[in-house]
TIMAR-779335 format. One record per residue: residue number from 1; x, y, z of N, C-alpha, C in turn; residue in three letters; chain. Coordinates in pm, 1 decimal. Layout:
N
+-----+----------+----------+----------+----------+----------+----------+----------+----------+----------+------+------+
: pos :      n.u :      n.v :      n.w :     ca.u :     ca.v :     ca.w :      c.u :      c.v :      c.w : code : unit :
+-----+----------+----------+----------+----------+----------+----------+----------+----------+----------+------+------+
: NUM :        X :        Y :        Z :        X :        Y :        Z :        X :        Y :        Z :  Ala :    A :
...
+-----+----------+----------+----------+----------+----------+----------+----------+----------+----------+------+------+
// end
This chain:
119
+-----+----------+----------+----------+----------+----------+----------+----------+----------+----------+------+------+
: pos :      n.u :      n.v :      n.w :     ca.u :     ca.v :     ca.w :      c.u :      c.v :      c.w : code : unit :
+-----+----------+----------+----------+----------+----------+----------+----------+----------+----------+------+------+
:   1 :   9464.5 :  11889.7 :   8889.0 :   9578.9 :  11809.6 :   8954.1 :   9687.0 :  11834.6 :   8855.8 :  Met :    A :
:   2 :   9674.4 :  11815.9 :   8748.0 :   9820.9 :  11819.4 :   8649.6 :   9875.4 :  11961.0 :   8665.9 :  Glu :    A :
:   3 :   9820.8 :  12047.4 :   8635.4 :   9864.3 :  12177.2 :   8690.7 :   9971.6 :  12181.1 :   8814.8 :  Arg :    A :
:   4 :   9949.9 :  12150.9 :   8893.8 :   9948.2 :  12113.2 :   9039.3 :  10114.8 :  12057.3 :   9046.4 :  His :    A :
:   5 :  10089.6 :  11911.1 :   8943.8 :  10179.1 :  11858.6 :   8963.4 :  10303.9 :  11925.9 :   8904.2 :  Ile :    A :
:   6 :  10300.8 :  12039.8 :   8803.6 :  10388.1 :  12071.6 :   8684.4 :  10444.1 :  12152.3 :   8749.8 :  Arg :    A :
:   7 :  10396.0 :  12234.1 :   8810.6 :  10452.8 :  12339.9 :   8911.0 :  10505.1 :  12294.0 :   9038.3 :  Ile :    A :
:   8 :  10496.1 :  12147.1 :   9073.3 :  10557.0 :  12179.5 :   9190.7 :  10706.9 :  12058.6 :   9110.8 :  Leu :    A :
:   9 :  10716.9 :  12000.4 :   8997.6 :  10786.7 :  11965.2 :   8895.6 :  10903.1 :  12089.3 :   8873.1 :  Gly :    A :
:  10 :  10828.3 :  12179.0 :   8831.7 :  10923.3 :  12348.5 :   8837.6 :  10965.1 :  12372.3 :   8942.0 :  Val :    A :
:  11 :  10918.6 :  12362.0 :   9091.4 :  10979.5 :  12456.0 :   9175.7 :  11073.2 :  12330.4 :   9210.6 :  Ile :    A :
:  12 :  11091.7 :  12275.2 :   9206.6 :  11162.3 :  12128.9 :   9298.6 :  11327.5 :  12126.3 :   9181.6 :  Tyr :    A :
:  13 :  11271.0 :  12155.2 :   9076.4 :  11436.6 :  12144.9 :   8971.7 :  11475.3 :  12281.7 :   8999.8 :  Ile :    A :
:  14 :  11347.7 :  12377.5 :   9059.2 :  11431.3 :  12510.9 :   9057.8 :  11533.6 :  12551.9 :   9194.5 :  Ala :    A :
:  15 :  11443.7 :  12508.2 :   9307.1 :  11496.2 :  12485.2 :   9429.1 :  11621.8 :  12359.7 :   9439.7 :  Phe :    A :
:  16 :  11624.1 :  12317.4 :   9390.0 :  11785.2 :  12209.8 :   9329.2 :  11897.3 :  12266.9 :   9303.9 :  Gly :    A :
:  17 :  11875.0 :  12372.1 :   9174.6 :  11918.3 :  12464.6 :   9133.8 :  12033.8 :  12534.7 :   9233.8 :  Ala :    A :
:  18 :  11957.0 :  12613.4 :   9288.8 :  11889.5 :  12751.6 :   9360.6 :  12053.6 :  12701.6 :   9512.6 :  Leu :    A :
:  19 :  11994.2 :  12544.5 :   9516.1 :  12080.3 :  12473.6 :   9627.0 :  12227.3 :  12423.5 :   9585.4 :  Gly :    A :
:  20 :  12242.8 :  12384.4 :   9451.1 :  12395.5 :  12395.2 :   9459.7 :  12448.4 :  12497.9 :   9402.5 :  Ile :    A :
:  21 :  12380.2 :  12558.8 :   9371.4 :  12428.7 :  12716.3 :   9345.3 :  12464.5 :  12797.6 :   9539.7 :  Leu :    A :
:  22 :  12377.6 :  12783.6 :   9570.3 :  12447.1 :  12820.4 :   9717.1 :  12496.1 :  12705.0 :   9835.2 :  Ala :    A :
:  23 :  12582.3 :  12568.7 :   9731.4 :  12672.5 :  12523.2 :   9818.5 :  12781.5 :  12566.0 :   9796.7 :  Ala :    A :
:  24 :  12762.1 :  12600.4 :   9586.1 :  12907.4 :  12658.8 :   9579.1 :  12952.7 :  12798.6 :   9649.6 :  Leu :    A :
:  25 :  12886.9 :  12853.0 :   9620.0 :  12883.0 :  12977.0 :   9682.6 :  12952.8 :  12972.5 :   9853.7 :  Leu :    A :
:  26 :  12906.5 :  12906.3 :   9909.3 :  12956.2 :  12850.6 :  10087.9 :  13073.5 :  12812.8 :  10064.2 :  Leu :    A :
:  27 :  13101.0 :  12691.5 :   9970.2 :  13274.5 :  12655.1 :  10003.3 :  13333.0 :  12819.1 :   9942.6 :  Leu :    A :
:  28 :  13358.9 :  12875.8 :   9834.6 :  13390.1 :  12917.0 :   9811.3 :  13398.3 :  13071.4 :   9859.7 :  Val :    A :
:  29 :  13305.2 :  13070.9 :   9936.6 :  13307.5 :  13201.9 :  10037.9 :  13416.4 :  13150.6 :  10187.3 :  Gly :    A :
:  30 :  13349.3 :  13061.6 :  10201.2 :  13396.8 :  13049.9 :  10357.7 :  13576.5 :  12990.7 :  10336.4 :  Phe :    A :
:  31 :  13603.9 :  12940.7 :  10230.3 :  13753.7 :  12866.9 :  10164.3 :  13794.2 :  13006.5 :  10136.4 :  Thr :    A :
:  32 :  13746.2 :  13086.9 :  10071.8 :  13853.0 :  13207.5 :  10036.4 :  13866.4 :  13280.7 :  10240.6 :  Ser :    A :
:  33 :  13776.0 :  13285.8 :  10232.2 :  13790.3 :  13380.8 :  10366.4 :  13911.6 :  13311.5 :  10467.5 :  Ala :    A :
:  34 :  13872.1 :  13180.8 :  10465.3 :  13960.9 :  13092.9 :  10569.2 :  14085.7 :  13107.3 :  10521.4 :  Gly :    A :
:  35 :  14122.1 :  13148.0 :  10394.2 :  14248.6 :  13160.9 :  10390.2 :  14308.0 :  13293.8 :  10393.9 :  Leu :    A :
:  36 :  14250.3 :  13375.2 :  10448.8 :  14332.4 :  13421.3 :  10489.6 :  14338.4 :  13478.7 :  10691.9 :  Trp :    A :
:  37 :  14311.1 :  13377.4 :  10721.4 :  14324.3 :  13317.1 :  10863.1 :  14453.0 :  13310.4 :  10883.7 :  Ser :    A :
:  38 :  14450.0 :  13341.9 :  10985.7 :  14642.2 :  13305.5 :  11066.0 :  14631.8 :  13195.2 :  11156.5 :  Glu :    A :
:  39 :  14508.7 :  13125.8 :  11197.5 :  14494.0 :  13021.5 :  11283.3 :  14478.9 :  12895.9 :  11153.3 :  Asn :    A :
:  40 :  14558.3 :  12818.4 :  11187.3 :  14466.9 :  12711.3 :  11065.7 :  14451.9 :  12588.6 :  11143.1 :  Arg :    A :
:  41 :  14438.8 :  12575.1 :  11266.1 :  14358.5 :  12473.2 :  11347.8 :  14194.5 :  12527.8 :  11312.6 :  Glu :    A :
:  42 :  14172.5 :  12657.1 :  11264.7 :  14066.5 :  12696.2 :  11332.6 :  13960.0 :  12721.1 :  11180.3 :  Thr :    A :
:  43 :  14090.4 :  12772.2 :  11078.2 :  14064.2 :  12727.1 :  10906.1 :  14001.0 :  12574.8 :  10920.3 :  Phe :    A :
:  44 :  14105.2 :  12483.7 :  10928.1 :  14008.7 :  12319.8 :  10885.3 :  13898.4 :  12321.0 :  10994.6 :  Leu :    A :
:  45 :  13860.0 :  12366.7 :  11132.6 :  13744.4 :  12352.7 :  11112.0 :  13659.5 :  12409.4 :  11088.1 :  Ile :    A :
:  46 :  13660.2 :  12449.4 :  11103.1 :  13557.1 :  12590.5 :  10977.1 :  13545.1 :  12556.2 :  10863.0 :  Ser :    A :
:  47 :  13656.6 :  12489.7 :  10757.7 :  13600.4 :  12411.4 :  10641.8 :  13554.6 :  12294.0 :  10623.2 :  Ala :    A :
:  48 :  13566.0 :  12209.0 :  10751.3 :  13518.4 :  12091.2 :  10768.2 :  13358.1 :  12113.7 :  10773.6 :  Ser :    A :
:  49 :  13342.8 :  12194.1 :  10904.2 :  13191.8 :  12250.9 :  10866.6 :  13113.8 :  12262.3 :  10771.2 :  Ala :    A :
:  50 :  13187.3 :  12395.3 :  10683.0 :  13095.6 :  12435.9 :  10611.4 :  13122.3 :  12321.8 :  10444.6 :  Val :    A :
:  51 :  13216.1 :  12240.4 :  10454.5 :  13236.5 :  12127.1 :  10349.5 :  13068.9 :  12014.1 :  10407.5 :  Ala :    A :
:  52 :  13074.6 :  12012.8 :  10511.8 :  12989.2 :  11906.3 :  10548.0 :  12813.9 :  11976.3 :  10499.7 :  Ala :    A :
:  53 :  12872.3 :  12052.2 :  10547.3 :  12705.0 :  12150.3 :  10492.4 :  12669.6 :  12166.8 :  10365.3 :  Val :    A :
:  54 :  12807.7 :  12193.3 :  10270.8 :  12782.6 :  12185.7 :  10155.9 :  12746.2 :  12048.2 :  10060.2 :  Ala :    A :
:  55 :  12838.5 :  11949.9 :  10190.9 :  12802.8 :  11825.2 :  10056.2 :  12629.6 :  11748.6 :  10123.7 :  Ile :    A :
:  56 :  12571.0 :  11831.6 :  10219.5 :  12392.7 :  11826.0 :  10219.0 :  12313.6 :  11900.6 :  10139.9 :  Tyr :    A :
:  57 :  12343.7 :  11995.7 :  10100.2 :  12330.4 :  12064.3 :  10032.1 :  12331.9 :  12019.4 :   9887.6 :  Leu :    A :
:  58 :  12445.0 :  11991.7 :   9837.3 :  12408.5 :  11930.6 :   9721.8 :  12349.5 :  11762.7 :   9706.5 :  Val :    A :
:  59 :  12371.1 :  11721.8 :   9795.4 :  12307.1 :  11590.7 :   9813.0 :  12147.6 :  11628.7 :   9818.0 :  Leu :    A :
:  60 :  12076.2 :  11656.3 :   9882.2 :  11926.7 :  11715.0 :   9884.1 :  11922.2 :  11796.9 :   9767.9 :  Ile :    A :
:  61 :  11976.9 :  11863.3 :   9706.3 :  11927.8 :  11980.8 :   9604.8 :  11929.0 :  11866.2 :   9486.6 :  Ser :    A :
:  62 :  12056.3 :  11789.6 :   9438.4 :  12026.7 :  11673.5 :   9330.1 :  11913.7 :  11576.0 :   9368.8 :  Thr :    A :
:  63 :  11872.9 :  11554.5 :   9513.8 :  11781.9 :  11471.2 :   9496.7 :  11617.2 :  11559.9 :   9468.9 :  Leu :    A :
:  64 :  11629.8 :  11665.1 :   9512.1 :  11527.8 :  11795.6 :   9454.2 :  11476.0 :  11782.7 :   9273.8 :  Ala :    A :
:  65 :  11635.8 :  11809.1 :   9230.8 :  11616.7 :  11829.8 :   9084.6 :  11590.1 :  11678.4 :   9054.7 :  Ile :    A :
:  66 :  11637.8 :  11564.3 :   9071.2 :  11569.9 :  11429.3 :   9026.6 :  11421.3 :  11437.7 :   9058.6 :  Ile :    A :
:  67 :  11374.8 :  11476.1 :   9167.6 :  11233.1 :  11436.7 :   9202.8 :  11124.2 :  11554.7 :   9154.7 :  Gly :    A :
:  68 :  11205.3 :  11676.3 :   9075.3 :  11106.5 :  11723.5 :   8994.2 :  11113.9 :  11657.0 :   8836.6 :  Gly :    A :
:  69 :  11213.5 :  11658.9 :   8809.1 :  11226.8 :  11578.6 :   8668.9 :  11138.2 :  11479.5 :   8693.0 :  Glu :    A :
:  70 :  11141.3 :  11371.4 :   8816.9 :  11025.5 :  11302.0 :   8789.9 :  10908.2 :  11353.7 :   8794.2 :  Gly :    A :
:  71 :  10847.2 :  11394.4 :   8822.1 :  10730.8 :  11441.1 :   8839.7 :  10731.2 :  11500.0 :   8724.3 :  Leu :    A :
:  72 :  10752.6 :  11550.1 :   8673.8 :  10698.9 :  11561.1 :   8508.0 :  10692.3 :  11483.0 :   8398.5 :  Leu :    A :
:  73 :  10772.9 :  11353.1 :   8456.7 :  10733.2 :  11225.6 :   8402.9 :  10661.5 :  11152.6 :   8444.0 :  Arg :    A :
:  74 :  10605.5 :  11197.8 :   8569.8 :  10514.1 :  11110.6 :   8632.4 :  10538.4 :  10968.8 :   8671.5 :  Arg :    A :
:  75 :  10643.7 :  10967.8 :   8726.1 :  10734.6 :  10865.0 :   8757.1 :  10653.3 :  10806.8 :   8936.2 :  Arg :    A :
:  76 :  10619.5 :  10700.1 :   8985.6 :  10542.4 :  10726.6 :   9094.4 :  10639.3 :  10694.4 :   9165.9 :  Ser :    A :
:  77 :  10794.9 :  10693.4 :   9146.7 :  10906.6 :  10682.6 :   9289.3 :  10923.5 :  10830.4 :   9344.2 :  Trp :    A :
:  78 :  10848.2 :  10909.7 :   9182.3 :  10928.6 :  11065.1 :   9266.9 :  10849.2 :  11138.8 :   9341.7 :  Ala :    A :
:  79 :  10709.1 :  11094.5 :   9324.7 :  10632.8 :  11112.3 :   9422.5 :  10625.6 :  11110.2 :   9572.5 :  Arg :    A :
:  80 :  10687.1 :  10946.0 :   9600.4 :  10781.9 :  10989.4 :   9724.9 :  10866.6 :  11019.0 :   9747.7 :  Val :    A :
:  81 :  10946.8 :  11036.6 :   9667.1 :  11087.6 :  11106.7 :   9689.4 :  11033.0 :  11259.8 :   9738.6 :  Leu :    A :
:  82 :  10939.7 :  11325.7 :   9609.0 :  10893.4 :  11472.4 :   9665.1 :  10794.8 :  11486.4 :   9816.8 :  Val :    A :
:  83 :  10758.1 :  11404.4 :   9874.4 :  10670.0 :  11393.8 :  10008.0 :  10771.0 :  11392.7 :  10108.0 :  Ile :    A :
:  84 :  10928.2 :  11291.8 :  10034.6 :  10966.2 :  11341.7 :  10207.7 :  11081.3 :  11401.9 :  10193.8 :  Val :    A :
:  85 :  11144.6 :  11486.1 :  10066.8 :  11194.9 :  11602.4 :  10054.2 :  11077.5 :  11749.4 :  10118.1 :  Leu :    A :
:  86 :  10980.7 :  11670.4 :  10095.9 :  10903.5 :  11805.5 :  10140.7 :  10898.8 :  11834.4 :  10280.9 :  Ala :    A :
:  87 :  10931.0 :  11726.7 :  10346.8 :  10904.3 :  11682.2 :  10513.2 :  11040.8 :  11734.5 :  10549.0 :  Cys :    A :
:  88 :  11119.4 :  11747.4 :  10481.3 :  11259.8 :  11781.4 :  10493.6 :  11296.4 :  11974.6 :  10489.0 :  Leu :    A :
:  89 :  11187.6 :  11993.4 :  10416.7 :  11178.4 :  12141.2 :  10369.1 :  11086.8 :  12228.8 :  10489.8 :  Tyr :    A :
:  90 :  10994.7 :  12156.0 :  10534.7 :  10918.3 :  12230.1 :  10627.5 :  11006.7 :  12277.5 :  10712.7 :  Leu :    A :
:  91 :  11098.5 :  12245.0 :  10790.7 :  11169.3 :  12338.7 :  10925.1 :  11235.2 :  12482.6 :  10831.2 :  Pro :    A :
:  92 :  11217.7 :  12461.7 :  10726.2 :  11317.2 :  12602.0 :  10651.6 :  11222.8 :  12690.3 :  10622.1 :  His :    A :
:  93 :  11188.7 :  12753.1 :  10725.5 :  11047.8 :  12870.0 :  10717.5 :  11115.0 :  13009.4 :  10665.4 :  Phe :    A :
:  94 :  11055.1 :  13114.1 :  10569.9 :  10911.4 :  13078.6 :  10506.0 :  10899.2 :  12987.1 :  10392.8 :  Pro :    A :
:  95 :  11003.1 :  12958.5 :  10279.3 :  10953.4 :  12975.4 :  10160.7 :  10960.8 :  12814.0 :  10148.0 :  Leu :    A :
:  96 :  11061.2 :  12738.4 :  10246.1 :  11068.3 :  12569.1 :  10220.3 :  10911.3 :  12532.4 :  10330.8 :  Gly :    A :
:  97 :  10852.4 :  12601.8 :  10370.8 :  10765.3 :  12561.0 :  10487.5 :  10646.6 :  12552.4 :  10394.8 :  Thr :    A :
:  98 :  10656.7 :  12663.2 :  10274.6 :  10520.9 :  12704.5 :  10187.2 :  10577.9 :  12564.3 :  10051.4 :  Ala :    A :
:  99 :  10639.4 :  12554.2 :  10040.2 :  10657.0 :  12455.7 :   9934.5 :  10628.3 :  12319.6 :   9990.1 :  Val :    A :
: 100 :  10670.7 :  12272.5 :  10109.4 :  10667.7 :  12129.5 :  10199.8 :  10512.0 :  12134.0 :  10193.8 :  Gly :    A :
: 101 :  10467.3 :  12252.4 :  10232.1 :  10305.3 :  12189.7 :  10246.5 :  10195.0 :  12160.1 :  10184.8 :  Ile :    A :
: 102 :  10241.1 :  12265.3 :  10050.6 :  10201.5 :  12264.0 :   9933.7 :  10279.7 :  12105.6 :   9858.6 :  Tyr :    A :
: 103 :  10354.9 :  12077.7 :   9867.1 :  10371.4 :  11956.9 :   9799.3 :  10276.6 :  11819.4 :   9881.4 :  Ala :    A :
: 104 :  10313.1 :  11870.2 :   9988.0 :  10245.9 :  11764.4 :  10112.2 :  10079.9 :  11760.6 :  10071.6 :  Leu :    A :
: 105 :  10012.7 :  11882.1 :  10019.7 :   9873.8 :  11859.7 :  10007.4 :   9839.1 :  11841.7 :   9895.3 :  Trp :    A :
: 106 :   9941.9 :  11852.8 :   9778.3 :   9909.2 :  11821.1 :   9611.2 :   9936.7 :  11637.4 :   9572.0 :  Ala :    A :
: 107 :  10020.1 :  11610.5 :   9705.0 :  10089.3 :  11535.9 :   9657.7 :  10022.2 :  11381.4 :   9693.9 :  Leu :    A :
: 108 :   9987.2 :  11445.4 :   9800.2 :   9877.9 :  11331.7 :   9898.7 :   9719.6 :  11304.2 :   9878.5 :  Thr :    A :
: 109 :   9678.5 :  11341.5 :   9815.5 :   9530.1 :  11346.5 :   9715.5 :   9513.8 :  11279.5 :   9678.1 :  Arg :    A :
: 110 :   9406.4 :  11218.7 :   9673.4 :   9355.2 :  11064.8 :   9584.7 :   9417.6 :  11085.2 :   9461.8 :  His :    A :
: 111 :   9354.9 :  11212.5 :   9377.3 :   9402.9 :  11272.9 :   9212.9 :   9528.8 :  11238.5 :   9210.0 :  Ala :    A :
: 112 :   9615.6 :  11281.4 :   9275.7 :   9760.2 :  11263.9 :   9275.6 :   9806.4 :  11059.9 :   9268.8 :  Ala :    A :
: 113 :   9739.1 :  11035.6 :   9341.7 :   9773.4 :  10923.2 :   9381.7 :   9755.2 :  10840.5 :   9252.0 :  Arg :    A :
: 114 :   9672.3 :  10906.0 :   9184.2 :   9606.1 :  10807.7 :   9019.1 :   9666.1 :  10861.8 :   8937.6 :  Leu :    A :
: 115 :   9721.0 :  11007.5 :   8989.1 :   9832.2 :  11054.1 :   8815.9 :   9915.5 :  10957.6 :   8809.5 :  Ala :    A :
: 116 :  10017.3 :  10890.6 :   8901.1 :  10144.8 :  10836.7 :   8949.7 :  10087.4 :  10698.0 :   8922.7 :  Phe :    A :
: 117 :   9973.4 :  10673.3 :   8919.0 :   9952.8 :  10506.2 :   8946.5 :  10001.7 :  10454.1 :   8835.8 :  Ser :    A :
: 118 :   9994.0 :  10515.4 :   8703.7 :  10052.2 :  10432.5 :   8543.0 :  10252.2 :  10411.5 :   8552.3 :  His :    A :
: 119 :  10276.6 :  10498.1 :   8644.6 :  10438.9 :  10493.7 :   8594.6 :  10531.0 :  10468.8 :   8707.8 :  Gly :    A :
+-----+----------+----------+----------+----------+----------+----------+----------+----------+----------+------+------+
// end
């Protein structure tokens, strides 16, 4: 079980880092493309939508990094956080679904509960 917890910690840190990178690329890409637009209202609406998505991505990604680090340090709160994040990842087919199923399988087992019962 220790191996699965370590693997999940690394995966969630990597997912978090990639999510923050995606949010930054989204903001830069859509904002710079919007600047070329002639229509100010269209730019403001699309920029607001992109900003909302980027904020969501940064929030979820930051929580994933914190959860991954917590898993590596065997913190009991990290197990709960990663289970919640795994549920949020499930609709993101195919990679998010696979990671979500793996996390739910590994972290809901009795051995995982025992591994986190001390921290």
